[in-house]
C-alpha positions in Angstrom: 3.7 -5.7 18.6 3.5 -2.0 18.6 1.0 -0.7 21.2 -2.1 1.9 20.5 -0.5 4.6 21.9 2.9 4.1 20.0 0.6 4.7 16.7 1.9 7.1 14.2 -1.1 9.1 14.4 -1.2 12.8 15.3 -4.1 15.4 16.0 -4.8 16.7 12.7 -3.4 19.7 11.4 -4.9 22.3 8.7 -2.0 21.1 6.7 -2.8 17.6 7.3 -6.4 18.0 5.8 -5.5 20.3 3.2 -2.8 17.6 1.6 -5.2 14.6 2.3 -8.3 16.4 0.9 -6.4 17.8 -2.4 -4.9 14.2 -2.8 -7.7 11.9 -1.7 -8.4 8.6 -3.1 -11.4 9.3 -6.4 -13.8 7.0 -4.4 -13.3 9.0 -1.0 -14.3 12.3 -3.0 -17.7 10.8 -5.1 -18.8 9.2 -1.6 -18.0 12.4 0.0 -19.3 14.9 -2.4 -22.9 12.6 -2.7 -23.2 12.7 1.2 -22.4 16.6 1.8 -22.6 20.1 0.6 -19.1 20.3 -0.5 -18.6 19.6 -4.0 -14.7 19.8 -4.6 -12.0 19.3 -2.7 -11.1 22.6 -1.8 -14.8 22.7 -0.2 -14.1 19.2 1.5 -11.0 20.8 3.1 -13.1 24.2 4.4 -16.1 21.9 5.6 -13.8 19.4 7.3 -11.8 22.4 8.8 -14.8 24.4 9.7 -18.0 22.4 10.3 -17.2 19.1 11.6 -16.9 18.8 15.4 -15.3 16.3 17.5 -11.9 14.3 17.1 -9.5 14.9 14.1 -7.0 13.0 13.7 -4.0 12.0 11.2 -2.2 9.1 10.1 1.4 9.3 9.4 3.3 6.8 7.0 6.7 5.8 7.1 8.1 9.2 5.8 5.8 11.2 8.3 3.2 11.9 5.8 0.1 12.3 6.5 -2.0 9.5 4.5 -5.4 9.3 6.1 -7.4 11.9 8.1 -10.6 11.1 10.4 -12.2 11.3 13.6 -15.7 11.3 14.8 -18.3 13.9 15.3 -21.8 14.5 17.4 -24.8 15.5 16.2 -26.5 13.5 19.1 -26.0 13.4 22.5 -23.3 10.4 23.2 -23.3 9.1 19.5 -20.1 9.1 17.4 -20.4 9.4 13.5 -16.9 8.2 11.9 -15.5 9.8 9.3 -12.2 8.7 7.1 -10.5 10.2 4.2 -7.4 8.3 2.6 -4.7 9.6 -0.1 -3.5 7.0 -3.0 -0.4 6.7 -1.2 -1.9 4.7 1.5 -0.3 1.2 2.0 -1.2 -2.0 3.9 0.9 -0.9 6.9 -1.2 2.2 6.9 -4.5 1.0 6.9 -3.1 -1.4 9.7 -2.1 1.5 12.0 -5.5 2.9 10.9 -7.3 0.1 11.7 -5.7 -0.4 15.0 -6.0 3.5 15.9 -9.9 3.2 15.4 -10.6 0.2 17.2 -8.3 1.5 20.1 -10.7 4.9 19.7 -14.0 2.9 20.0 -13.1 1.1 23.1 -12.0 4.8 24.7 -15.0 6.2 23.5 -17.3 3.5 25.0 -15.2 3.5 28.4 -14.8 7.1 29.1 -18.6 7.9 28.3 -18.3 9.6 25.0 -20.1 7.7 23.1 -22.5 4.6 23.6 -23.1 4.3 19.7 -20.5 4.5 16.8 -21.9 4.7 13.3 -20.5 5.3 9.7 -22.4 5.9 6.6 -21.2 4.9 3.6 -22.3 4.5 -0.4 -23.6 1.2 -1.3 -21.2 0.8 -3.8 -18.4 1.2 -1.7 -17.8 -2.8 -0.9 -14.1 -2.9 0.7 -15.3 0.0 3.1 -18.1 -2.0 4.4 -16.2 -4.8 4.8 -14.0 -2.9 6.6 -16.1 -1.2 9.1 -17.1 -4.8 9.9 -13.3 -6.0 10.8 -13.3 -2.7 13.0 -16.6 -4.2 15.3 -19.4 -2.4 13.4 -22.5 -4.3 12.1 -24.8 -2.9 9.1 -27.9 -1.9 10.5 -29.6 -0.1 7.9 -30.0 1.0 4.0 -31.3 3.6 3.7 -32.8 4.0 -0.2 -32.2 6.8 -2.8 -30.6 8.7 0.3 -28.5 11.0 -1.8 -29.3 13.9 -4.2 -28.5 11.7 -7.0 -30.4 8.6 -5.7 -27.7 6.3 -4.0 -28.5 4.3 -1.3 -26.4 4.6 1.8 -25.6 1.9 4.1 -25.7 2.7 8.0 -23.0 0.3 10.2 -23.2 0.8 13.7 -21.9 -0.8 17.0 -23.7 -0.1 20.7 -22.0 0.2 23.9 -22.8 -3.3 25.7 
């Protein structure tokens, strides 16, 4: 079994961000454009690099190519909001790596005091994402009715340090 420190995850570079945002899955694009001011993939690259503070990571596939970028930002003290984009080239192995990394990251954020609360937002129709949030230990907390500019509901998932 691979240890957390051995996972093919690196600090995100500008090139990683540009590649993944340019090639992100359509559902990631639709969700992100609904939840942000960035309405194009190029705008998402710029926003991710310029406006999203906190941790930024890249999951590499077996060929060493970026397939997932994500991390956490802090709009409130000790509250980490997680985010993630993936390309269509992700495999089950890549998702396994990403899942193991995020579970370990959450544990470390709680242990080192970076966060006492981890949260994630998701459009109501992203059922697969909702199941994944539960797999990494987050629970559905609330539904924000008509939250996006086009009236879509947004679900909040969270985990609180015990």
